Each structure stands twice: as structure tokens, then as C-alpha cells.
SEDREN-926636 format. One record per residue (C-alpha): residue in three letters; x, y, z. Coordinates in nm, 2 decimals. Example, Ala and Ser with C-alpha at 12.3 -4.5 7.8 and 13.67 -1.06 7.14 Angstrom:
BEGIN
VOLO   type     east    north       up
VOLO    ALA     1.23    -0.45     0.78
VOLO    SER     1.37    -0.11     0.71
***
This chain:
BEGIN
VOLO   type     east    north       up
VOLO    MET     0.02     0.00    -0.02
VOLO    LYS     0.15     0.35    -0.10
VOLO    LYS     0.25     0.56     0.18
VOLO    ARG     0.06     0.91     0.21
VOLO    PHE     0.09     1.25     0.28
VOLO    PHE    -0.09     1.55     0.38
VOLO    ILE     0.03     1.87     0.26
VOLO    VAL    -0.09     2.21     0.37
VOLO    GLU     0.07     2.49     0.15
VOLO    ASP    -0.13     2.82     0.07
VOLO    ASP     0.12     2.86    -0.27
VOLO    VAL    -0.02     2.66    -0.53
VOLO    ASN     0.29     2.65    -0.75
VOLO    ILE     0.46     2.51    -0.45
VOLO    LEU     0.19     2.27    -0.31
VOLO    TYR     0.09     2.12    -0.69
VOLO    ALA     0.49     2.08    -0.73
VOLO    VAL     0.54     1.88    -0.43
VOLO    GLN     0.22     1.66    -0.47
VOLO    ALA     0.34     1.60    -0.80
VOLO    GLN     0.71     1.49    -0.74
VOLO    LEU     0.56     1.27    -0.42
VOLO    ARG     0.34     1.10    -0.68
VOLO    VAL     0.65     1.03    -0.91
VOLO    LYS     0.83     0.88    -0.61
VOLO    GLY     0.53     0.64    -0.56
VOLO    PHE     0.31     0.80    -0.28
VOLO    ASP    -0.01     0.93    -0.27
VOLO    ALA    -0.07     1.32    -0.14
VOLO    PHE    -0.37     1.48    -0.05
VOLO    VAL    -0.36     1.86    -0.07
VOLO    ASP    -0.52     2.19     0.11
VOLO    ASN    -0.42     2.54     0.13
VOLO    GLY    -0.57     2.61     0.46
VOLO    ALA    -0.84     2.83     0.33
VOLO    HIS    -1.15     2.63     0.52
VOLO    GLY    -0.96     2.70     0.85
VOLO    ILE    -0.83     2.48     1.11
VOLO    GLU    -1.12     2.23     1.19
VOLO    THR    -1.18     2.14     0.86
VOLO    LEU    -0.82     2.07     0.82
VOLO    ILE    -0.82     1.84     1.09
VOLO    ASP    -1.13     1.69     1.01
VOLO    SER    -0.95     1.59     0.68
VOLO    MET    -0.64     1.47     0.83
VOLO    GLU    -0.84     1.27     1.06
VOLO    THR    -1.05     1.12     0.77
VOLO    GLU    -0.78     1.05     0.55
VOLO    GLN    -0.49     0.93     0.81
VOLO    PRO    -0.18     1.03     0.61
VOLO    ASP     0.14     0.90     0.67
VOLO    PHE     0.31     1.21     0.72
VOLO    ILE     0.22     1.56     0.68
VOLO    ILE     0.39     1.85     0.52
VOLO    LEU     0.27     2.15     0.68
VOLO    ASP     0.39     2.54     0.61
VOLO    LEU     0.36     2.77     0.89
VOLO    ILE     0.30     3.11     0.67
VOLO    LEU    -0.05     3.09     0.58
VOLO    PRO    -0.32     3.34     0.51
VOLO    HIS    -0.62     3.19     0.65
VOLO    ILE    -0.47     3.05     0.94
VOLO    ASP    -0.20     3.06     1.19
VOLO    GLY     0.01     2.76     1.11
VOLO    PHE     0.14     2.72     1.47
VOLO    GLU    -0.19     2.67     1.58
VOLO    LEU    -0.30     2.41     1.30
VOLO    LEU     0.02     2.21     1.42
VOLO    SER    -0.07     2.24     1.80
VOLO    SER    -0.39     2.10     1.71
VOLO    ILE    -0.25     1.84     1.50
VOLO    LYS    -0.03     1.73     1.81
VOLO    ALA    -0.35     1.79     2.05
VOLO    ASN    -0.55     1.56     1.86
VOLO    ASN    -0.53     1.16     1.94
VOLO    MET    -0.62     1.02     1.60
VOLO    ILE    -0.32     1.22     1.43
VOLO    SER    -0.08     1.34     1.69
VOLO    SER     0.18     1.06     1.61
VOLO    ILE     0.19     1.15     1.25
VOLO    PRO     0.54     1.27     1.13
VOLO    VAL     0.54     1.64     1.03
VOLO    PHE     0.75     1.83     0.80
VOLO    VAL     0.76     2.16     0.83
VOLO    PHE     0.83     2.35     0.52
VOLO    THR     0.83     2.72     0.56
VOLO    ASN     1.01     3.04     0.50
VOLO    LEU     1.10     3.11     0.88
VOLO    SER     1.43     3.04     0.92
VOLO    ASP     1.52     3.20     1.27
VOLO    GLU     1.64     2.98     1.56
VOLO    ASP     1.32     3.08     1.75
VOLO    THR     1.11     2.97     1.51
VOLO    LYS     1.34     2.62     1.50
VOLO    THR     1.31     2.58     1.85
VOLO    ILE     0.95     2.64     1.89
VOLO    VAL     0.85     2.38     1.63
VOLO    GLU     1.05     2.11     1.77
VOLO    LYS     0.90     2.20     2.15
VOLO    MET     0.61     2.16     1.96
VOLO    GLY     0.69     1.79     1.80
VOLO    VAL     0.78     1.90     1.43
VOLO    ASP     1.01     1.60     1.33
VOLO    TYR     1.20     1.79     1.04
VOLO    HIS     1.19     2.14     0.94
VOLO    PHE     1.33     2.26     0.65
VOLO    ILE     1.37     2.65     0.48
VOLO    LYS     1.21     2.73     0.15
VOLO    SER     1.48     2.93     0.07
VOLO    GLU     1.78     2.67     0.12
VOLO    MET     1.61     2.41    -0.12
VOLO    ASN     1.37     2.38    -0.43
VOLO    VAL     1.08     2.17    -0.42
VOLO    GLU     1.29     1.86    -0.59
VOLO    GLU     1.55     1.88    -0.32
VOLO    PHE     1.30     1.91    -0.04
VOLO    VAL     1.09     1.60    -0.17
VOLO    ARG     1.40     1.40    -0.22
VOLO    LYS     1.50     1.46     0.13
VOLO    VAL     1.17     1.37     0.25
VOLO    VAL     1.16     1.05     0.06
VOLO    LYS     1.55     0.97     0.19
VOLO    ILE     1.44     1.02     0.53
VOLO    ILE     1.13     0.78     0.51
VOLO    HIS     1.34     0.53     0.30
VOLO    ASN     1.62     0.57     0.61
VOLO    LYS     1.36     0.52     0.95
VOLO    SER     1.20     0.22     0.73
VOLO    LYS     1.56     0.05     0.71
VOLO    LEU     1.61     0.11     1.06
VOLO    GLN     1.27    -0.07     1.14
VOLO    MET     1.36    -0.36     0.97
VOLO    LEU     1.64    -0.41     1.19
***
């Protein structure tokens, strides 16, 4: 069965580029631009039960930090690994999201979509290998 991602990103170019790259790599990817609010996103994540979440923290309609907090507070989805892919590059943000339970933090300005997806896939494959040991 294919591993599934849930991507929350307001930039449609990035959103669909990440989705396309993940699909090429053999993953399913559900997308949302965050326009319908946190409750709707949480409901969608509960329904889809993705294996991984990719989250932008800077969203025009909702607070990405609040969404992250809601994800981590929800028993149905709190254990899903979260990859933050954001333009927030300061150390305070990195410290805050790590304390909130983010598994991986990537800065958009440091890599393009292809590099990001390649790194995510590598992390997943490496974790899978470790679990087999």
C-alpha cells in the first residue's frame, strides 16, 4: 500500500509541485491550501489518515503554529510525522516547532521543491530500513 502525505501549503505552485514530485516517487498526496480553517483541516486529516504531514507555517487564512498545535493535541493524528516546509528561518521558530513536536524542519529558501522531496523520501526510506533491523 502506498504511503500517503497530507500537504498544507497556500502557494499553489509549491503545493502542486510537491504533490507531483511525491506521486512520481510512488506516494499518494492529498493537498489543502488552508483556506477552510483549522477544524476542517483536522477533520480531513482524521478522515484521510496520512502517514506524513507537510506543513507550511505561514498561511494567509490560518495560523500554521495553531494548526500544528491542533495536530499534536489530536489523539487520532498526533503521532503522524510532520515535516515543516516554511520561509521562517530564525532559530526561535526552529526551537518552537521542535518543542511542539515537529519531526523535521526545512527552509524553503535553502532548497527547491525537488530537493525537499528528495530529502523527505530519503528520510522515510532510512527510517523504514532502521525499523526492519
